[in-house]
C-alpha positions as CSV (number, residue, x, y, z in Angstrom):
1,M,0.0,0.0,0.0
2,K,1.2,3.5,-0.8
3,Q,3.0,5.2,2.2
4,G,0.6,8.2,2.0
5,R,-2.2,5.8,2.9
6,L,-0.5,3.1,5.0
7,L,1.0,5.4,7.6
8,P,-2.2,7.4,8.3
9,L,-4.1,4.1,8.7
10,I,-1.6,2.9,11.3
11,V,-1.7,6.1,13.2
12,A,-5.5,5.9,13.0
13,C,-5.4,2.8,15.3
14,A,-4.3,5.2,18.0
15,L,-6.9,7.7,17.2
16,F,-9.5,4.9,17.0
17,I,-9.0,3.7,20.6
18,E,-8.8,7.3,21.9
19,N,-12.0,8.4,20.2
20,M,-13.8,5.1,21.0
21,D,-12.9,5.5,24.7
22,S,-13.9,9.1,24.9
23,T,-17.2,8.9,23.0
24,A,-18.3,5.7,24.8
25,I,-17.6,7.3,28.2
26,A,-19.5,10.5,27.3
27,T,-22.7,8.4,26.7
28,S,-22.3,6.7,30.1
29,L,-21.7,9.8,32.3
30,P,-25.1,9.9,34.1
31,M,-24.9,6.2,35.0
32,M,-21.3,6.5,36.1
33,A,-22.2,9.5,38.4
34,R,-25.0,7.4,40.0
35,D,-22.7,4.4,40.7
36,L,-19.9,6.6,42.0
37,G,-22.3,8.7,44.2
38,T,-21.5,12.0,42.7
39,D,-23.1,14.9,40.8
40,P,-23.3,14.4,37.0
41,I,-21.8,17.8,36.5
42,A,-18.8,16.8,38.7
43,L,-17.9,14.1,36.2
44,K,-16.7,16.9,33.9
45,L,-13.5,16.4,36.0
46,A,-13.1,12.9,34.5
47,L,-13.2,14.4,31.0
48,T,-11.0,17.3,31.8
49,A,-8.4,15.2,33.6
50,Y,-7.7,13.2,30.4
51,L,-7.5,16.3,28.3
52,L,-5.4,18.1,30.8
53,A,-2.9,15.3,30.9
54,L,-2.7,15.6,27.1
55,A,-2.0,19.3,27.4
56,V,0.6,18.9,30.0
57,F,2.7,16.1,28.3
58,I,2.2,16.9,24.6
59,P,4.9,19.6,24.7
60,V,7.5,17.0,25.5
61,S,6.2,14.5,22.9
62,G,8.4,15.8,20.1
63,W,11.5,15.8,22.3
64,I,10.8,12.2,23.5
65,A,10.2,11.0,19.9
66,D,13.5,12.6,18.7
67,R,15.4,11.2,21.7
68,F,14.0,7.6,21.7
69,G,12.7,7.3,18.1
70,A,9.1,7.8,16.9
71,R,8.4,4.0,16.5
72,R,9.4,3.1,20.1
73,T,7.7,6.1,21.5
74,F,4.5,5.4,19.6
75,M,4.4,1.8,20.8
76,A,5.1,2.6,24.4
77,A,2.4,5.4,24.4
78,I,-0.3,2.9,23.3
79,G,0.8,0.6,26.1
80,V,0.4,3.3,28.7
81,F,-3.0,4.2,27.4
82,L,-4.2,0.6,27.6
83,L,-2.9,0.3,31.2
84,G,-4.8,3.5,32.1
85,S,-7.9,2.0,30.6
86,L,-7.6,-1.0,32.9
87,A,-7.2,1.3,35.9
88,C,-10.3,3.2,34.9
89,A,-12.3,0.0,34.9
90,A,-11.2,-0.8,38.5
91,C,-12.0,2.6,40.0
92,H,-14.7,3.1,42.7
93,S,-14.8,6.8,43.3
94,L,-14.6,10.1,41.5
95,E,-11.1,10.7,42.8
96,T,-9.7,7.4,41.6
97,L,-11.5,7.8,38.2
98,V,-9.9,11.2,37.7
99,A,-6.4,9.8,38.6
100,A,-6.8,6.9,36.2
101,R,-8.0,9.1,33.4
102,F,-4.9,11.3,33.9
103,V,-2.8,8.1,33.4
104,Q,-4.7,7.4,30.2
105,G,-3.9,11.0,29.1
106,M,-0.2,10.5,29.7
107,G,-0.3,7.8,27.1
108,G,-2.5,9.7,24.7
109,A,-0.2,12.7,25.0
110,L,2.5,10.8,23.2
111,M,0.3,8.4,21.1
112,V,-1.5,10.7,18.8
113,P,1.0,13.7,18.5
114,V,3.9,11.4,17.7
115,G,1.8,9.6,15.1
116,R,1.0,13.0,13.5
117,L,4.7,14.0,13.7
118,V,5.5,10.8,11.7
119,L,3.1,11.9,9.0
120,L,4.4,15.5,8.9
121,R,8.0,14.3,8.4
122,A,7.4,11.4,6.1
123,I,4.7,12.8,3.7
124,P,5.2,15.7,1.3
125,K,3.2,18.9,2.0
126,S,1.4,18.5,-1.3
127,E,-0.1,15.2,-0.1
128,L,-0.7,16.3,3.5
129,V,-4.4,17.2,3.2
130,A,-5.2,13.8,1.6
131,A,-3.1,12.1,4.4
132,W,-5.2,13.9,7.1
133,S,-8.3,12.6,5.4
134,W,-7.0,9.1,5.3
135,L,-6.0,9.4,8.9
136,A,-9.4,10.6,9.9
137,I,-11.7,8.1,8.2
138,P,-10.8,5.0,10.2
139,A,-10.5,7.1,13.4
140,L,-14.0,8.5,12.8
141,V,-15.4,5.0,12.8
142,A,-14.8,5.1,16.6
143,P,-17.2,8.0,17.2
144,V,-19.8,6.1,15.1
145,L,-19.5,2.9,17.1
146,G,-18.6,4.5,20.5
147,P,-21.9,6.1,21.6
148,P,-24.3,3.2,20.7
149,L,-21.8,0.7,21.9
150,G,-21.1,2.5,25.2
151,G,-24.9,3.0,25.6
152,F,-25.5,-0.7,25.0
153,I,-22.9,-1.8,27.5
154,T,-24.1,0.7,30.1
155,T,-27.8,-0.3,29.6
156,Y,-27.4,-4.0,29.6
157,F,-24.1,-4.8,31.3
158,H,-21.9,-2.3,33.2
159,W,-20.1,0.9,32.2
160,R,-16.8,-0.6,33.5
161,W,-16.6,-2.9,30.5
162,I,-16.4,0.2,28.2
163,F,-12.7,0.5,29.1
164,G,-11.9,-2.9,27.7
165,I,-13.3,-2.5,24.2
166,N,-10.2,-0.6,23.0
167,L,-7.7,-3.3,24.0
168,P,-7.8,-5.4,20.7
169,M,-7.3,-2.3,18.5
170,G,-4.5,-1.0,20.7
171,M,-2.7,-4.3,20.5
172,L,-3.1,-4.3,16.7
173,G,-1.7,-0.7,16.6
174,I,1.4,-1.8,18.6
175,E,2.1,-4.6,16.2
176,L,1.6,-2.5,13.0
177,A,3.8,0.2,14.4
178,R,6.6,-2.3,15.1
179,R,6.5,-3.4,11.5
180,Y,5.9,-0.3,9.5
181,I,6.3,3.0,11.4
182,P,9.7,4.6,10.3
183,D,11.9,5.5,13.2
184,V,12.1,9.2,12.2
185,R,13.9,11.6,14.5
186,E,15.9,14.9,14.5
187,D,19.0,15.9,16.4
188,V,18.0,16.3,20.1
189,K,18.6,19.6,21.8
190,P,18.8,19.6,25.7
191,L,15.2,19.5,27.1
192,D,14.0,22.7,28.6
193,W,13.2,21.2,32.0
194,R,12.4,24.6,33.6
195,G,10.0,25.4,30.8
196,F,8.4,22.0,31.1
197,A,7.9,22.5,34.9
198,L,6.5,26.0,34.4
199,S,4.1,25.1,31.5
200,G,3.0,21.7,32.9
201,F,2.6,22.9,36.5
202,G,0.9,26.1,35.3
203,L,-1.6,24.3,33.0
204,A,-2.4,21.6,35.5
205,L,-3.0,24.0,38.4
206,A,-4.8,26.6,36.4
207,M,-7.1,24.0,34.7
208,F,-7.7,22.1,38.0
209,G,-8.5,25.4,39.8
210,F,-10.9,26.5,37.1
211,S,-12.6,23.2,36.8
212,T,-13.2,22.9,40.6
213,L,-14.5,26.4,41.2
214,G,-18.0,24.7,41.3
215,R,-16.8,23.2,44.6
216,H,-16.1,19.7,43.3
217,L,-13.3,17.8,45.0
218,V,-11.9,20.8,46.8
219,S,-13.1,23.9,48.5
220,L,-13.5,27.3,46.8
221,P,-10.5,28.9,48.4
222,V,-8.3,26.0,47.3
223,A,-9.6,26.2,43.8
224,L,-9.0,29.9,43.6
225,G,-5.5,29.4,45.0
226,C,-4.7,26.7,42.4
227,L,-6.0,28.9,39.6
228,A,-3.9,31.9,40.7
229,V,-0.7,29.9,41.2
230,G,-1.2,28.2,37.8
231,L,-1.7,31.5,35.9
232,A,1.4,32.9,37.6
233,A,3.4,29.9,36.5
234,L,2.1,30.3,32.9
235,I,3.1,34.0,32.9
236,G,6.5,32.8,34.2
237,Y,6.8,30.5,31.2
238,V,6.2,33.3,28.8
239,V,9.0,35.3,30.4
240,H,11.3,32.2,30.4
241,A,10.6,31.3,26.8
242,R,11.7,34.8,25.6
243,R,15.1,34.3,27.2
244,H,15.8,30.6,26.6
245,P,17.7,29.7,23.3
246,H,15.6,26.5,22.9
247,P,12.4,26.9,24.8
248,L,10.1,23.8,25.2
249,L,7.3,25.7,23.4
250,D,8.5,28.2,20.9
251,L,6.0,31.0,21.1
252,R,7.7,32.8,18.1
253,L,5.7,30.4,15.9
254,F,2.7,32.6,16.5
255,R,4.4,35.2,14.3
256,L,3.3,33.0,11.3
257,P,-0.2,34.2,10.3
258,T,-1.4,30.7,9.3
259,F,-0.1,29.1,12.5
260,R,-1.7,31.9,14.6
261,A,-5.0,31.5,13.0
262,G,-5.0,27.7,13.1
263,V,-3.9,27.4,16.7
264,L,-5.4,30.5,18.4
265,G,-8.5,30.8,16.3
266,G,-8.9,27.1,16.2
267,G,-8.5,26.9,19.9
268,V,-11.4,29.3,20.5
269,F,-13.4,27.2,18.0
270,R,-12.6,24.1,20.0
271,V,-13.7,25.6,23.3
272,G,-17.3,25.5,22.1
273,I,-17.0,22.1,20.3
274,G,-15.4,20.6,23.4
275,A,-18.7,21.1,25.3
276,I,-20.6,18.8,23.0
277,P,-19.5,15.4,24.4
278,F,-20.5,16.7,27.9
279,L,-23.7,18.6,27.2
280,L,-25.4,16.5,24.6
281,P,-25.6,13.1,26.4
282,L,-26.6,14.9,29.6
283,M,-29.4,16.7,27.8
284,L,-30.7,13.6,26.1
285,Q,-30.6,11.4,29.3
286,L,-31.1,13.8,32.3
287,G,-33.1,16.4,30.4
288,F,-35.2,14.2,28.0
289,G,-35.2,11.0,30.0
290,L,-33.6,8.7,27.3
291,D,-31.6,5.7,28.4
292,P,-27.9,5.4,27.5
293,L,-28.5,3.2,24.5
294,H,-31.1,5.4,22.9
295,S,-28.9,8.5,23.6
296,G,-26.0,6.8,21.9
297,L,-28.1,5.9,18.9
298,L,-28.7,9.6,18.4
299,T,-25.3,11.2,19.2
300,F,-23.3,8.9,16.9
301,A,-25.0,10.7,13.9
302,S,-22.4,13.5,14.0
303,A,-19.7,11.1,13.2
304,I,-21.5,9.9,10.1
305,G,-21.6,13.5,8.8
306,A,-17.9,13.9,9.6
307,I,-16.9,10.8,7.6
308,G,-18.8,12.0,4.6
309,M,-17.1,15.4,4.6
310,K,-13.6,13.8,5.0
311,T,-13.9,12.2,1.6
312,I,-14.5,15.6,-0.2
313,A,-12.6,18.0,2.1
314,T,-9.6,18.3,-0.3
315,R,-11.9,19.2,-3.2
316,V,-13.8,21.8,-1.2
317,L,-10.5,23.5,-0.1
318,K,-9.2,23.4,-3.6
319,R,-12.3,25.1,-5.0
320,F,-12.8,27.8,-2.3
321,G,-9.4,28.1,-0.6
322,F,-8.6,28.0,3.1
323,R,-9.5,31.5,4.1
324,D,-13.1,31.5,2.7
325,V,-13.8,28.0,4.0
326,L,-12.5,28.7,7.5
327,R,-14.2,32.0,8.1
328,F,-17.6,31.2,6.8
329,N,-17.7,27.6,8.0
330,A,-16.8,28.8,11.6
331,L,-20.0,30.8,11.7
332,V,-22.1,27.9,10.2
333,C,-20.7,25.5,12.8
334,A,-21.3,27.9,15.7
335,A,-24.9,28.6,14.6
336,M,-25.6,24.8,14.3
337,L,-24.0,24.2,17.8
338,A,-26.3,26.9,19.3
339,G,-29.2,25.3,17.5
340,Y,-28.8,22.1,19.5
341,G,-30.5,24.2,22.3
342,L,-33.7,24.1,20.3
343,F,-34.1,20.4,20.7
344,R,-36.9,19.3,23.0
345,S,-38.0,16.0,24.4
346,S,-40.9,16.1,21.8
347,T,-38.5,16.8,18.8
348,P,-38.7,13.9,16.4
349,H,-35.6,11.7,16.6
350,A,-35.2,11.8,12.8
351,L,-34.9,15.6,12.9
352,I,-32.3,15.4,15.7
353,V,-30.3,12.8,13.8
354,G,-30.4,14.8,10.6
355,T,-29.3,18.0,12.4
356,L,-26.4,16.2,14.0
357,I,-25.3,14.7,10.7
358,V,-25.2,18.0,8.9
359,A,-23.5,19.7,11.9
360,G,-20.9,16.9,12.0
361,C,-20.2,17.4,8.3
362,F,-19.4,21.1,8.6
363,R,-17.5,20.6,11.8
364,S,-15.3,18.0,10.2
365,L,-14.5,20.3,7.4
366,Q,-13.4,23.0,9.9
367,F,-11.1,20.5,11.8
368,T,-9.5,19.2,8.6
369,S,-8.8,22.8,7.5
370,L,-7.5,23.9,10.8
371,N,-5.2,20.9,11.2
372,A,-3.7,21.6,7.8
373,I,-3.4,25.4,7.7
374,S,-1.6,25.4,11.1
375,F,1.5,23.9,9.4
376,A,1.4,25.7,6.0
377,E,4.3,28.0,6.8
378,V,6.2,25.8,9.3
379,E,9.7,24.7,8.2
380,P,10.6,21.0,8.6
381,A,13.2,21.9,11.3
382,H,10.4,23.4,13.4
383,M,7.8,20.8,12.8
384,S,8.3,19.0,16.1
385,Q,7.9,22.3,18.1
386,A,4.9,23.3,16.0
387,T,3.2,19.9,16.5
388,S,3.8,20.0,20.3
389,L,2.5,23.6,20.7
390,S,-0.5,23.0,18.4
391,G,-1.5,19.7,20.1
392,M,-1.2,21.3,23.5
393,M,-3.5,24.2,22.6
394,Q,-6.0,21.8,21.0
395,Q,-6.4,19.7,24.1
396,F,-6.3,22.6,26.5
397,S,-9.2,24.2,24.5
398,L,-11.2,21.0,24.5
399,S,-10.8,20.6,28.3
400,L,-11.7,24.3,28.8
401,G,-14.8,23.6,26.7
402,V,-15.9,20.8,29.1
403,A,-15.4,23.1,32.1
404,V,-17.2,26.0,30.4
405,A,-20.1,23.7,29.6
406,G,-20.5,22.7,33.3
407,Y,-20.4,26.3,34.4
408,A,-22.9,27.3,31.7
409,L,-25.4,24.8,33.1
410,Q,-24.8,26.1,36.6
411,L,-25.1,29.7,35.6
412,V,-28.4,29.1,33.7
413,G,-29.8,27.2,36.6
414,W,-28.9,30.0,39.0
415,V,-30.4,32.7,36.7
416,T,-33.6,30.8,35.9
417,G,-34.1,28.9,39.1
418,H,-34.2,25.5,37.3
419,A,-31.9,22.6,38.3
420,P,-28.7,22.7,36.2
421,T,-29.5,19.4,34.6
422,A,-33.2,20.3,33.9
423,A,-34.3,20.2,30.3
424,A,-34.8,24.0,30.3
425,S,-31.1,24.7,31.3
426,F,-29.5,23.1,28.2
427,G,-30.9,25.5,25.5
428,P,-29.1,28.7,26.9
429,A,-26.0,26.6,27.7
430,F,-25.7,25.6,24.0
431,V,-26.2,29.2,22.9
432,I,-23.3,30.2,25.2
433,V,-20.8,27.6,23.8
434,G,-22.0,28.2,20.3
435,A,-21.3,31.9,20.6
436,L,-17.7,31.1,21.9
437,S,-17.1,29.0,18.8
438,G,-18.3,31.8,16.5
439,V,-15.7,34.2,17.9
440,S,-13.1,32.1,16.1
441,A,-14.2,33.6,12.8
442,W,-12.3,36.8,13.7
443,W,-8.9,35.0,13.3
444,M,-10.0,33.4,10.0
445,W,-11.1,36.7,8.5
446,R,-7.6,38.1,9.0
447,L,-5.9,35.3,7.0
448,P,-4.1,36.3,3.8
449,V,-6.0,35.4,0.6
450,D,-3.4,32.9,-0.5
451,A,-3.2,31.2,2.9
452,G,-2.5,27.4,2.4
453,Q,-2.3,27.7,-1.3
454,E,0.3,24.9,-1.6
455,L,-1.7,22.6,0.7
456,A,-5.0,23.1,-1.1
457,G,-3.4,22.8,-4.6
458,R,-5.3,25.9,-5.6
459,A,-4.0,28.7,-7.9
460,V,-5.0,32.1,-6.5
461,P,-5.6,34.7,-9.2
462,D,-2.9,37.4,-9.4
463,E,-5.3,40.2,-8.8
464,E,-6.4,38.7,-5.5
465,I,-2.8,38.3,-4.2
466,A,-2.1,41.8,-5.4
467,Q,-4.5,43.3,-2.8
468,P,-2.9,45.5,-0.2
469,Q,-1.1,43.1,2.2
470,A,-1.8,45.4,5.1
471,A,-5.5,44.5,4.7
472,Q,-4.8,40.8,4.4
473,R,-2.0,40.1,6.8
474,P,-1.9,41.3,10.5
475,A,1.3,42.6,12.0
476,T,3.5,40.1,13.7
């Protein structure tokens, strides 16, 4: 099989088990909360713990891959993820579940970013968009299977069995990686340990403090203290990065307009999207009274739309270009996300499924475009740094989205007097997170007209490129 197809399919094994695990768990949150004796909203910590571990450890993924080799790192990462899965299955409290999910995240922090790094280094830029699509198609099978399978297991067996369904695919991924993944690496510079301590410690404390402000796990003063110390550490990292010759996260990459739009603008977009796996199953089960199986049979529809779009994303980008696709599609995705709040318990299920399919289609196009445009101007020597910084920002944004979703429900409940998980609370919450995603269009509007031209394989008319660059490209 051609390398441009074989490597993405192997890396997709890692994406498969990660997405299968996450989507199946999201469907089971209400039942997990009941068995663990905790508030369903508090289970946002189980979702954010995983995403937070990704954000903390992704920055060193590139260095570890260069130091020990991409193949060995990729295989070990899948192994750690599987061990974390077994630990999740054995937990009996919110605290132990959060800790086990963090271990899973440590494996995921190396598993997917290192796989993507292999693609970026082994595949020419002109084939990169097609490679992302090949990577995404098998991985998106997991979100199709995850919700109904997780709902079925939770309804008729026990949610603990969910953590075992990714073991066979994980073992397959390890074997395929051993045979076919190239052991690509670059010369290793000394690791910026101080930068890792400041960024990792800062992200972990800041996110933990923000997520627990709702008085889950720790008291309000402790949560505020963690948030303050974490933010101070992050500010300390910015100062440190400006002075260090080889910082862990090279913030100078944000001088590239395409990287800035893809990572910062894409991060804002993902804050709203990150709320979906938390809000939607809660609304269907706690708000509308569906059981986990029927909830899963509805929520998997988004993945069907995503798969359909992945097959034509390259042609869409070639026809319209990255800038137009990103800026208009961001607004479409935001409007459809806010529109989830219009669902009612009486809404026909066929209408809900249709809406989720269409929304998944547009959302998939946005993700494919963001993932590709972020690296349009990055030189090969800086690809490891760019991958780490981009991956960290993606996961941080998604974890922030889960936390924001929880607070949106609590805020709506406080304003309206309804219970946070009452059906009436979900509509305004979806409007809040949809509006956040829509703000990302501001970054996309500032992209130059020829942004990502090489990736899209699209010739931009000379008269468009000749437009005043001050109007097209922001100052760096």
